[in-house]
C-alpha positions in Angstrom: 0.1 -0.3 0.3 2.0 3.2 -1.4 -0.9 6.0 -1.5 -2.0 8.4 1.5 -4.6 8.7 4.0 -7.7 10.0 1.4 -5.8 9.2 -1.6 -5.8 6.7 -4.7 -3.5 5.4 -6.9 -3.5 3.0 -9.6 -2.8 0.1 -8.1 -6.0 0.9 -5.7 -8.4 0.8 -8.4 -6.8 -1.9 -10.8 -7.6 -4.2 -7.9 -11.0 -2.7 -7.0 -11.4 -3.4 -10.0 -10.4 -7.0 -9.7 -12.2 -7.7 -6.7 -15.1 -6.7 -8.2 -15.0 -9.2 -11.2 -14.6 -12.1 -9.3 -16.7 -11.2 -6.7 -19.0 -10.3 -9.4 -18.1 -14.1 -11.2 -18.0 -15.9 -8.2 -21.6 -14.6 -7.1 -23.2 -14.5 -10.7 -21.8 -19.0 -10.5 -23.1 -19.3 -7.2 -27.1 -18.1 -8.2 -27.0 -19.9 -12.1 -26.2 -22.5 -9.7 -28.9 -22.2 -7.4 -31.9 -21.4 -9.1 -30.8 -22.8 -12.3 -31.2 -20.3 -14.9 -30.0 -19.1 -17.8 -28.7 -15.7 -17.9 -32.1 -13.4 -17.1 -32.2 -9.4 -15.1 -33.1 -11.2 -12.4 -29.9 -13.5 -12.1 -28.0 -10.6 -13.2 -29.1 -8.0 -10.9 -27.8 -9.7 -7.9 -24.3 -10.4 -9.4 -23.9 -6.6 -10.0 -24.6 -5.2 -6.8 -22.6 -7.7 -5.3 -19.8 -6.5 -7.9 -20.3 -2.8 -7.5 -20.8 -3.1 -3.3 -17.7 -5.4 -3.3 -15.7 -2.3 -5.8 -16.8 0.3 -3.0 -15.7 -1.4 -0.4 -12.9 -1.8 -1.6 -11.9 1.8 -2.6 -13.1 3.3 1.0 -11.1 0.8 2.9 -8.2 2.3 0.8 -9.0 5.8 1.1 -9.3 4.9 4.8 -6.1 3.6 5.3 -2.6 5.8 4.9 0.8 4.3 3.4 1.0 2.0 6.4 -2.3 0.3 5.9 -3.2 1.9 9.1 -6.7 2.3 9.1 -8.1 6.7 10.2 -5.1 7.7 11.1 -2.6 10.2 8.7 0.3 9.7 7.4 3.5 9.9 9.9 5.8 12.4 10.2 9.1 12.4 9.5 11.5 13.4 11.9 
């Protein structure tokens, strides 16, 4: 984690997108296996919601941590 408190860098965005993609894929597989349905809006809506929620959660976590991976703390001052 290199980004500073209340900032995001490209690694944060790319990891957020990866988490969103993986969450959506896993949620979709679970829904399809559970209902036996094909791709309809009813089965895709929870997949999209889960993916977007996971990405936003990760990005909010990144915003709230500093470069030392401490939550809700400012950057440590240099001596």
